[in-house]
Short mmCIF file of the C-alpha atoms (twelve columns), coordinates in Angstrom:
data_MODEL
# 
_entry.id   MODEL 
# 
loop_
_atom_site.group_PDB 
_atom_site.id 
_atom_site.type_symbol 
_atom_site.label_atom_id 
_atom_site.label_alt_id 
_atom_site.label_comp_id 
_atom_site.label_asym_id 
_atom_site.label_seq_id 
_atom_site.Cartn_x 
_atom_site.Cartn_y 
_atom_site.Cartn_z 
_atom_site.pdbx_PDB_model_num 
ATOM 1   C CA . MET A 1   99.434  -58.231 -10.426 1 
ATOM 2   C CA . GLU A 2   99.735  -54.584 -9.337  1 
ATOM 3   C CA . THR A 3   96.318  -54.691 -7.713  1 
ATOM 4   C CA . THR A 4   97.301  -57.625 -5.506  1 
ATOM 5   C CA . LYS A 5   100.416 -55.854 -4.264  1 
ATOM 6   C CA . SER A 6   98.547  -52.663 -3.395  1 
ATOM 7   C CA . ILE A 7   95.816  -54.564 -1.552  1 
ATOM 8   C CA . SER A 8   98.282  -56.579 0.498   1 
ATOM 9   C CA . GLY A 9   100.270 -53.435 1.308   1 
ATOM 10  C CA . SER A 10  97.189  -51.585 2.530   1 
ATOM 11  C CA . SER A 11  95.973  -54.573 4.544   1 
ATOM 12  C CA . LYS A 12  99.289  -54.688 6.413   1 
ATOM 13  C CA . SER A 13  98.819  -51.020 7.300   1 
ATOM 14  C CA . TYR A 14  95.256  -51.730 8.378   1 
ATOM 15  C CA . VAL A 15  96.369  -54.653 10.558  1 
ATOM 16  C CA . SER A 16  98.936  -52.535 12.370  1 
ATOM 17  C CA . LYS A 17  96.372  -49.772 12.955  1 
ATOM 18  C CA . THR A 18  93.947  -52.383 14.244  1 
ATOM 19  C CA . ARG A 19  96.520  -53.757 16.654  1 
ATOM 20  C CA . ILE A 20  97.271  -50.269 17.976  1 
ATOM 21  C CA . GLY A 21  93.538  -49.592 18.366  1 
ATOM 22  C CA . VAL A 22  92.936  -52.823 20.263  1 
ATOM 23  C CA . LEU A 23  95.887  -52.085 22.531  1 
ATOM 24  C CA . ALA A 24  94.612  -48.561 23.226  1 
ATOM 25  C CA . VAL A 25  91.097  -49.759 24.065  1 
ATOM 26  C CA . SER A 26  92.477  -52.510 26.290  1 
ATOM 27  C CA . SER A 27  94.635  -49.979 28.105  1 
ATOM 28  C CA . MET A 28  91.603  -47.786 28.763  1 
ATOM 29  C CA . GLY A 29  89.748  -50.798 30.103  1 
ATOM 30  C CA . MET A 30  92.590  -51.703 32.424  1 
ATOM 31  C CA . ALA A 31  92.592  -48.176 33.840  1 
ATOM 32  C CA . ALA A 32  89.525  -49.208 35.836  1 
ATOM 33  C CA . LEU A 33  91.800  -51.366 37.981  1 
ATOM 34  C CA . ALA A 34  94.038  -48.453 38.958  1 
ATOM 35  C CA . ILE A 35  91.987  -47.608 42.046  1 
ATOM 36  C CA . THR A 36  92.170  -51.041 43.686  1 
ATOM 37  C CA . PRO A 37  95.029  -50.104 46.061  1 
ATOM 38  C CA . SER A 38  92.881  -47.239 47.370  1 
ATOM 39  C CA . TYR A 39  89.850  -49.303 48.437  1 
ATOM 40  C CA . ALA A 40  90.500  -48.969 52.160  1 
ATOM 41  C CA . ALA A 41  91.040  -45.209 51.979  1 
ATOM 42  C CA . ILE A 42  87.899  -44.705 49.887  1 
ATOM 43  C CA . ALA A 43  85.810  -46.865 52.225  1 
ATOM 44  C CA . SER A 44  86.984  -44.994 55.310  1 
ATOM 45  C CA . ASN A 45  86.525  -41.569 53.681  1 
ATOM 46  C CA . PHE A 46  82.921  -42.222 52.648  1 
ATOM 47  C CA . SER A 47  82.070  -44.572 55.577  1 
ATOM 48  C CA . LEU A 48  81.135  -47.409 53.239  1 
ATOM 49  C CA . SER A 49  81.601  -51.151 53.193  1 
ATOM 50  C CA . ASN A 50  84.314  -52.705 51.045  1 
ATOM 51  C CA . THR A 51  81.677  -54.252 48.793  1 
ATOM 52  C CA . SER A 52  80.283  -50.847 47.867  1 
ATOM 53  C CA . VAL A 53  83.737  -49.573 47.040  1 
ATOM 54  C CA . GLN A 54  84.516  -52.650 44.940  1 
ATOM 55  C CA . MET A 55  81.589  -51.710 42.720  1 
ATOM 56  C CA . LEU A 56  83.799  -48.882 41.442  1 
ATOM 57  C CA . THR A 57  85.860  -51.555 39.702  1 
ATOM 58  C CA . SER A 58  83.094  -53.887 38.529  1 
ATOM 59  C CA . LEU A 59  80.731  -51.194 37.274  1 
ATOM 60  C CA . PRO A 60  82.943  -50.071 34.339  1 
ATOM 61  C CA . ASN A 61  83.335  -53.695 33.227  1 
ATOM 62  C CA . LEU A 62  79.563  -54.190 33.247  1 
ATOM 63  C CA . PHE A 63  79.005  -51.078 31.178  1 
ATOM 64  C CA . MET A 64  81.805  -52.036 28.773  1 
ATOM 65  C CA . MET A 65  79.934  -55.259 27.993  1 
ATOM 66  C CA . LEU A 66  76.708  -53.369 27.343  1 
ATOM 67  C CA . ALA A 67  78.499  -50.693 25.321  1 
ATOM 68  C CA . GLY A 68  80.156  -53.399 23.222  1 
ATOM 69  C CA . LEU A 69  76.758  -54.574 21.999  1 
ATOM 70  C CA . ILE A 70  75.583  -51.045 21.231  1 
ATOM 71  C CA . ILE A 71  78.836  -49.991 19.582  1 
ATOM 72  C CA . GLY A 72  78.867  -53.096 17.416  1 
ATOM 73  C CA . LYS A 73  75.426  -52.229 16.104  1 
ATOM 74  C CA . LEU A 74  76.342  -48.552 15.559  1 
ATOM 75  C CA . THR A 75  79.541  -49.457 13.735  1 
ATOM 76  C CA . ALA A 76  77.746  -51.863 11.433  1 
ATOM 77  C CA . THR A 77  74.905  -49.547 10.521  1 
ATOM 78  C CA . LYS A 78  75.199  -45.839 11.317  1 
ATOM 79  C CA . LEU A 79  78.569  -44.417 12.374  1 
ATOM 80  C CA . ASN A 80  82.026  -44.771 10.952  1 
ATOM 81  C CA . LEU A 81  84.733  -46.216 13.152  1 
ATOM 82  C CA . LYS A 82  86.836  -43.045 13.414  1 
ATOM 83  C CA . THR A 83  83.967  -40.927 14.760  1 
ATOM 84  C CA . LEU A 84  82.968  -43.627 17.206  1 
ATOM 85  C CA . THR A 85  86.530  -44.097 18.463  1 
ATOM 86  C CA . LEU A 86  87.126  -40.383 18.991  1 
ATOM 87  C CA . SER A 87  83.836  -39.908 20.812  1 
ATOM 88  C CA . ALA A 88  84.540  -42.941 23.031  1 
ATOM 89  C CA . ALA A 89  87.996  -41.636 23.929  1 
ATOM 90  C CA . ILE A 90  86.540  -38.228 24.809  1 
ATOM 91  C CA . LEU A 91  83.865  -39.822 27.009  1 
ATOM 92  C CA . VAL A 92  86.466  -41.955 28.801  1 
ATOM 93  C CA . ILE A 93  88.642  -38.899 29.455  1 
ATOM 94  C CA . ILE A 94  85.696  -36.846 30.729  1 
ATOM 95  C CA . GLY A 95  84.494  -39.693 32.931  1 
ATOM 96  C CA . GLY A 96  87.999  -40.122 34.289  1 
ATOM 97  C CA . PHE A 97  88.592  -36.503 35.209  1 
ATOM 98  C CA . LEU A 98  85.133  -35.464 36.465  1 
ATOM 99  C CA . PRO A 99  85.569  -37.182 39.865  1 
ATOM 100 C CA . LEU A 100 88.596  -34.982 40.472  1 
ATOM 101 C CA . ALA A 101 86.317  -31.947 40.491  1 
ATOM 102 C CA . PHE A 102 83.266  -33.493 42.193  1 
ATOM 103 C CA . HIS A 103 84.771  -35.993 44.620  1 
ATOM 104 C CA . THR A 104 82.554  -35.304 47.630  1 
ATOM 105 C CA . ASN A 105 79.591  -37.368 46.403  1 
ATOM 106 C CA . PHE A 106 80.177  -41.114 46.135  1 
ATOM 107 C CA . MET A 107 77.160  -41.667 43.855  1 
ATOM 108 C CA . PHE A 108 78.662  -39.216 41.374  1 
ATOM 109 C CA . CYS A 109 81.835  -41.322 41.418  1 
ATOM 110 C CA . TYR A 110 79.664  -44.344 40.509  1 
ATOM 111 C CA . PHE A 111 78.130  -42.378 37.646  1 
ATOM 112 C CA . ALA A 112 81.521  -41.248 36.353  1 
ATOM 113 C CA . ARG A 113 82.927  -44.784 36.486  1 
ATOM 114 C CA . ALA A 114 80.012  -46.079 34.428  1 
# 
């Protein structure tokens, strides 16, 4: 009887942590849409077409799909979830702030968005 109570108590804690984790990852994914109001300014600054600038929004989504397959395999076999989550958050932060320093090259912006 005691074992059942402790398992159900820990699973409730796990569910709430899972919900917070899913919300955090979804928020990072939605950050890719933050540049959409700036399309016209970016296109005029780099002398590009609107289609090229719109790739800045679609490219992160494409790489998130590919990363989902790789991360699923890594989580199941090699890495624990905490290490993988921390390294992903660090990569997202680095990729988000690098274009602030190197914003003169549009191809570097593509690389950072991916």
